[in-house]
VOZA-620269 format. One record per residue: residue in one letter; y, x, z of N, C-alpha, C in turn. Coordinates in steps of 0.05 Angstrom, whole numbers, padded with zeros to 5 digits, always signed. Example, Ala and Ser with C-alpha at 12.3 -4.5 7.8 and 13.67 -1.06 7.14 Angstrom:
REM VOZA-620269
A-00114+00264+00156-00090+00246+00156-00066+00264+00156/S-00045+00257+00142-00021+00273+00143+00001+00258+00157/
//
This chain:
REM VOZA-620269
M-00375+00212+00021-00387+00191+00007-00431+00204-00001/S-00436+00173+00006-00476+00186-00012-00475+00178-00041/D-00504+00191-00037-00496+00170-00077-00501+00153-00083/F-00511+00132-00066-00502+00102-00068-00492+00084-00067/Y-00470+00093-00038-00441+00090-00048-00419+00096-00069/F-00442+00114-00073-00411+00140-00104-00420+00121-00132/N-00443+00118-00136-00471+00095-00158-00446+00075-00160/I-00449+00061-00124-00443+00034-00135-00412+00033-00142/E-00395+00050-00132-00372+00051-00153-00355+00063-00170/E-00379+00063-00183-00379+00078-00214-00385+00054-00229/Y-00410+00041-00215-00426+00020-00223-00397-00016-00220/I-00376-00012-00203-00351-00025-00199-00334-00018-00215/L-00325+00004-00228-00312+00006-00253-00319+00012-00265/N-00340+00004-00275-00356+00001-00307-00346-00013-00314/H-00347-00050-00291-00345-00065-00308-00324-00071-00301/S-00314-00061-00288-00271-00069-00286-00250-00069-00305/D-00233-00079-00310-00210-00069-00329-00205-00037-00325/S-00206-00018-00350-00199+00011-00344-00172+00012-00343/E-00170+00045-00322-00141+00041-00316-00118+00054-00335/D-00097+00033-00324-00084+00027-00349-00072+00063-00356/P-00067+00069-00388-00069+00104-00391-00043+00116-00370/I-00025+00102-00373+00004+00115-00347-00002+00133-00322/L-00024+00108-00307-00042+00107-00287-00048+00121-00282/A-00076+00127-00312-00091+00160-00306-00077+00179-00314/E-00061+00179-00324-00040+00208-00331-00030+00206-00311/L-00005+00188-00283-00008+00192-00258-00019+00217-00241/N-00043+00195-00233-00060+00214-00217-00067+00241-00233/R-00072+00247-00263-00078+00270-00261-00064+00295-00254/E-00032+00276-00262-00005+00298-00250-00017+00296-00221/T-00011+00280-00219-00011+00282-00176-00036+00296-00170/N-00054+00305-00181-00088+00320-00175-00069+00347-00172/L-00066+00351-00202-00055+00374-00215-00029+00389-00195/K-00007+00377-00187+00008+00382-00180+00023+00378-00158/I+00013+00370-00145+00028+00355-00112+00001+00358-00084/L+00017+00354-00069+00000+00361-00040-00009+00339-00034/R-00034+00336-00024-00051+00314-00013-00052+00288-00023/P-00070+00309-00056-00071+00281-00074-00097+00260-00079/R-00110+00260-00047-00140+00230-00041-00110+00218-00034/M-00086+00224-00015-00058+00195-00013-00057+00170-00035/L-00052+00168-00058-00053+00172-00080-00078+00152-00072/S-00073+00119-00080-00084+00098-00084-00101+00101-00107/G-00105+00101-00124-00136+00106-00148-00131+00082-00162/H-00154+00080-00175-00172+00069-00207-00172+00035-00189/L-00191+00037-00177-00197+00018-00160-00179+00006-00132/Q-00171+00008-00118-00143+00000-00096-00126-00012-00123/G-00117-00001-00142-00089+00010-00166-00107-00026-00169/K-00126-00029-00178-00129-00064-00199-00131-00080-00169/I-00134-00078-00163-00143-00095-00132-00112-00101-00125/L-00087-00098-00120-00070-00093-00115-00048-00111-00127/E-00054-00089-00161-00053-00114-00176-00066-00130-00183/M-00069-00144-00176-00094-00175-00178-00092-00199-00149/I-00085-00178-00131-00072-00192-00114-00040-00193-00116/S-00020-00174-00131+00004-00179-00130+00016-00201-00159/K-00007-00215-00175-00013-00217-00195-00023-00247-00180/M-00040-00261-00169-00039-00288-00160-00024-00306-00146/I-00003-00268-00140+00016-00281-00105+00050-00291-00115/N+00030-00281-00145+00058-00256-00167+00094-00279-00151/P+00099-00237-00128+00115-00259-00127+00142-00244-00135/E+00157-00266-00116+00197-00258-00115+00197-00231-00125/K+00191-00219-00091+00205-00203-00081+00183-00185-00063/I+00173-00155-00060+00163-00132-00047+00177-00109-00039/L+00162-00109-00023+00156-00098+00001+00143-00071-00002/E+00150-00042-00007+00126-00020+00009+00134+00004+00010/L+00132+00003+00033+00120+00030+00053+00101+00050+00045/G+00105+00074+00035+00096+00096+00034+00091+00088-00010/T+00114+00110-00011+00114+00095-00047+00087+00126-00053/Y+00096+00155-00049+00079+00169-00049+00084+00175-00080/T+00069+00179-00099+00081+00187-00126+00084+00158-00142/G+00083+00133-00129+00082+00120-00144+00059+00095-00172/Y+00040+00107-00164+00014+00079-00169+00018+00060-00143/S+00012+00053-00131+00009+00036-00125+00040+00008-00124/A+00075+00036-00124+00077+00009-00128+00090+00004-00161/I+00078+00015-00176+00070+00009-00203+00042-00019-00216/C+00028-00017-00202+00009-00030-00203+00019-00061-00191/L+00027-00055-00160+00035-00079-00139+00060-00092-00165/A+00076-00081-00171+00100-00082-00188+00098-00094-00216/K+00074-00101-00237+00051-00118-00236+00055-00140-00243/G+00052-00155-00220+00035-00181-00206+00078-00198-00202/L+00090-00176-00213+00125-00185-00198+00138-00219-00218/K+00151-00230-00212+00158-00251-00228+00172-00233-00249/E+00196-00254-00270+00192-00251-00292+00228-00220-00275/S+00240-00239-00254+00266-00229-00252+00253-00216-00218/G+00242-00218-00216+00224-00199-00199+00243-00174-00192/I+00239-00162-00163+00243-00124-00146+00226-00121-00127/L+00217-00101-00140+00200-00089-00113+00217-00053-00095/H+00222-00066-00072+00231-00052-00060+00203-00016-00042/T+00215+00002-00053+00201+00010-00040+00205+00038-00026/I+00200+00052-00005+00197+00077+00011+00185+00089+00023/E+00208+00110+00008+00186+00146+00015+00198+00157+00032/I+00189+00178+00054+00201+00196+00060+00215+00227+00062/N+00185+00222+00029+00196+00259+00022+00205+00257+00000/D+00237+00255-00009+00257+00265-00028+00255+00282-00049/E+00230+00301-00038+00221+00318-00066+00219+00308-00083/L+00201+00286-00085+00172+00267-00092+00191+00243-00122/E+00234+00249-00113+00243+00235-00128+00238+00231-00168/D+00243+00259-00179+00243+00267-00193+00206+00254-00216/F+00192+00267-00200+00158+00249-00213+00160+00211-00204/I+00167+00209-00177+00166+00183-00190+00187+00164-00205/L+00203+00173-00211+00221+00164-00229+00209+00175-00253/K+00196+00184-00260+00184+00197-00290+00163+00163-00289/Y+00150+00165-00269+00131+00157-00293+00132+00118-00282/L+00149+00111-00276+00173+00080-00273+00175+00079-00294/K+00193+00105-00304+00209+00097-00332+00175+00097-00349/K+00168+00107-00353+00144+00103-00366+00124+00092-00361/A+00128+00073-00341+00118+00045-00343+00133+00015-00346/G+00157+00021-00367+00174+00006-00365+00184-00015-00340/L+00168+00002-00306+00178-00019-00289+00207-00006-00278/D+00231+00009-00295+00247+00023-00282+00268+00014-00259/Q+00259-00009-00277+00288-00029-00264+00284-00064-00257/K+00260-00053-00244+00237-00078-00226+00238-00075-00215/V+00235-00035-00189+00223-00027-00172+00253-00004-00166/K+00264-00007-00142+00286-00007-00120+00273+00016-00113/L+00275+00051-00113+00263+00069-00096+00291+00076-00075/H+00282+00072-00056+00295+00085-00031+00273+00113-00010/F+00286+00123+00004+00282+00150+00010+00281+00145+00060/G+00283+00158+00055+00280+00159+00089+00274+00136+00109/D+00263+00139+00138+00257+00135+00152+00251+00087+00150/A+00234+00088+00152+00220+00062+00128+00244+00038+00161/R+00231+00046+00182+00241+00040+00202+00272+00019+00202/K+00285+00044+00191+00314+00043+00187+00327+00038+00177/L+00303+00035+00150+00316+00027+00111+00310+00000+00121/V+00289-00023+00126+00281-00049+00127+00293-00074+00129/P+00310-00058+00156+00335-00075+00158+00358-00080+00156/E+00367-00059+00132+00386-00057+00112+00379-00062+00094/I+00362-00074+00088+00354-00075+00061+00349-00101+00066/N+00337-00115+00071+00350-00140+00086+00344-00161+00075/E+00322-00161+00069+00306-00182+00030+00287-00213+00041/Q+00285-00217+00038+00258-00241+00056+00235-00224+00028/F+00212-00223+00039+00200-00222+00016+00164-00226+00009/D+00158-00236-00011+00124-00252-00012+00107-00230-00004/L+00105-00205-00005+00082-00187-00004+00094-00159+00000/V+00083-00151+00030+00087-00137+00044+00067-00105+00030/F+00067-00081+00022+00047-00073+00028+00049-00041+00043/I+00034-00037+00064+00039-00017+00081+00032+00000+00084/D+00029+00031+00082+00020+00053+00066+00027+00079+00077/A+00053+00081+00107+00065+00104+00112+00057+00113+00124/D+00071+00133+00159+00053+00144+00185+00045+00122+00191/K+00012+00131+00186-00016+00109+00212+00000+00112+00243/R+00019+00132+00258+00027+00127+00274+00050+00103+00276/E+00058+00109+00265+00088+00079+00270+00072+00052+00253/Y+00052+00046+00242+00045+00015+00233+00046-00008+00252/L+00050-00003+00283+00049-00017+00292+00080-00026+00301/E+00093-00006+00303+00125-00012+00298+00143-00011+00269/Y+00123-00012+00248+00135-00012+00221+00127-00048+00231/Y+00109-00058+00228+00088-00097+00225+00121-00103+00248/S+00125-00087+00265+00141-00113+00283+00167-00109+00278/I+00186-00089+00266+00204-00100+00242+00215-00101+00216/L+00191-00112+00213+00183-00119+00173+00175-00144+00175/F+00154-00165+00212+00149-00189+00215+00169-00212+00209/D+00205-00197+00212+00209-00226+00197+00228-00235+00178/F+00226-00209+00160+00231-00209+00131+00207-00220+00122/V+00184-00233+00131+00158-00236+00109+00165-00272+00114/K+00161-00276+00092+00169-00309+00094+00141-00332+00104/P+00144-00349+00110+00126-00364+00115+00102-00373+00085/G+00080-00360+00111+00057-00363+00080+00062-00334+00067/G+00074-00318+00067+00084-00292+00046+00052-00264+00064/F+00046-00261+00041+00029-00237+00056+00040-00194+00055/I+00020-00196+00086+00016-00165+00087-00009-00143+00083/L+00001-00118+00063-00029-00110+00063-00029-00089+00067/A-00043-00081+00094-00040-00047+00102-00072-00039+00095/D-00064-00006+00091-00086+00003+00080-00086+00021+00097/N-00113+00047+00100-00121+00047+00114-00121+00053+00131/V-00139+00030+00145-00149+00002+00164-00173+00017+00191/L-00195+00018+00175-00210+00034+00190-00213+00078+00182/W-00200+00081+00175-00190+00119+00174-00212+00126+00192/S-00231+00133+00161-00250+00137+00164-00271+00135+00187/G-00274+00109+00189-00290+00111+00213-00286+00107+00237/K-00261+00131+00239-00242+00145+00276-00249+00130+00286/V-00239+00091+00276-00222+00084+00298-00250+00054+00310/I-00280+00063+00299-00296+00058+00319-00313+00077+00343/E-00301+00094+00333-00317+00126+00351-00309+00129+00377/L-00281+00118+00380-00265+00125+00411-00262+00091+00430/E-00256+00098+00434-00260+00064+00453-00214+00073+00476/S-00219+00091+00473-00190+00096+00466-00189+00128+00453/P-00180+00119+00427-00156+00151+00411-00151+00171+00416/D-00153+00201+00421-00124+00217+00431-00124+00227+00406/D-00122+00217+00394-00100+00230+00361-00081+00212+00363/E-00061+00225+00353-00045+00210+00358-00036+00183+00320/Y-00062+00191+00300-00056+00179+00273-00085+00161+00275/T-00110+00165+00294-00126+00152+00293-00121+00130+00314/K-00101+00137+00334-00088+00108+00359-00076+00092+00353/G-00049+00108+00328-00037+00088+00304-00049+00062+00297/I-00080+00072+00279-00087+00048+00263-00115+00030+00290/F-00118+00041+00312-00136+00030+00333-00125+00005+00338/E-00090+00016+00348-00067-00005+00367-00073-00026+00357/F-00053-00011+00320-00043-00025+00296-00074-00062+00295/N-00088-00042+00295-00129-00066+00295-00112-00077+00306/K-00125-00076+00333-00116-00089+00347-00105-00102+00366/F-00082-00102+00349-00046-00121+00352-00058-00146+00336/I-00067-00136+00308-00063-00151+00294-00077-00171+00294/K-00107-00159+00316-00136-00193+00320-00118-00203+00330/N-00100-00193+00355-00102-00221+00364-00072-00237+00358/D-00052-00233+00346-00029-00233+00333-00038-00279+00324/N-00030-00286+00336-00034-00318+00317-00023-00330+00308/R+00004-00314+00303+00018-00327+00290+00010-00325+00260/V+00000-00290+00243-00026-00299+00233-00051-00297+00231/E-00052-00308+00188-00079-00300+00195-00087-00281+00178/K-00132-00259+00179-00120-00239+00172-00152-00226+00166/V-00148-00201+00147-00183-00205+00128-00176-00179+00127/I-00208-00157+00150-00210-00135+00141-00236-00132+00117/L-00216-00114+00093-00223-00118+00073-00245-00081+00064/P-00277-00083+00070-00281-00062+00065-00278-00032+00038/L-00249-00037+00030-00250-00017+00011-00245-00003+00013/R-00251+00036-00007-00242+00054+00008-00243+00053+00039/D-00221+00069+00044-00209+00074+00071-00207+00042+00092/G-00219+00022+00077-00204-00003+00101-00172-00007+00088/L-00181-00040+00080-00145-00048+00073-00149-00084+00078/T-00134-00090+00111-00131-00116+00119-00108-00119+00103/L-00110-00149+00092-00103-00175+00082-00088-00193+00116/I-00067-00196+00111-00053-00210+00133-00047-00240+00114/R-00040-00256+00132-00026-00288+00099-00008-00293+00143/K+00032-00293+00134+00042-00300+00147+00033-00338+00157/K+00018-00345+00181+00027-00375+00182+00054-00392+00180/
//
C-alpha cells in the first residue's frame, strides 16, 4: 500500500469511532496466535459492517466465514433485540477462540455458531435473512450465492467481501487460478443479475453491496 493510501486510512480511522476494546483485544490475539490474521475484518471494515447492520436493524443475519469472530460481533451489534446471527465456519479448531470473544462481547446468546460446509448448512438452517455476509472460500462464491438467494427476504441485503481480490480480477480476461476465477465469475454474474441492485465499494479488498428486489 502506498504512503498516500496508508495516510488516508490512518486519517479515516482517526476521525471515526475508536475500535471497541474487546475487538481490539480480539484483533491482537488473532495476530499473535492464529494463522492468516489478514483474514480478520479489522477496525475500518468492522465499523462499516456494524453501521450497515445498524441501518438495516435486521432480525436475522447469516454470515459465511466466521474466522475468529470479528465481523460476527460487528454485524450482531445491529440486530433487533430479539434478533439472531447464524455464522458458519469450516475450521472447528477456532471454536474456543470464537466463543470466548462472543461471550466477552455479551453476544453469545445472539450468535449461533455452526461448523461445516456452508453449502450444506444454509438449507439446513432454513431461515429467512435480512442481511447476509459472504466471506468464505472464494472459489465457491457463486455457488454460495445461488444456494442462499432464496433464503434472503425481498428487500434484504447481501454483502460479499474480497471482490477486487488484490486487483487480480482486472489482470486477466480469463484468470487461471481457482480463487481469482471464483471471484471473477461471481462479479460477472452479479453484474448481470437483474433480480438485484448492486454496487462495489472500494473498501480494503472490495465489498459488494447487493439488494434483493
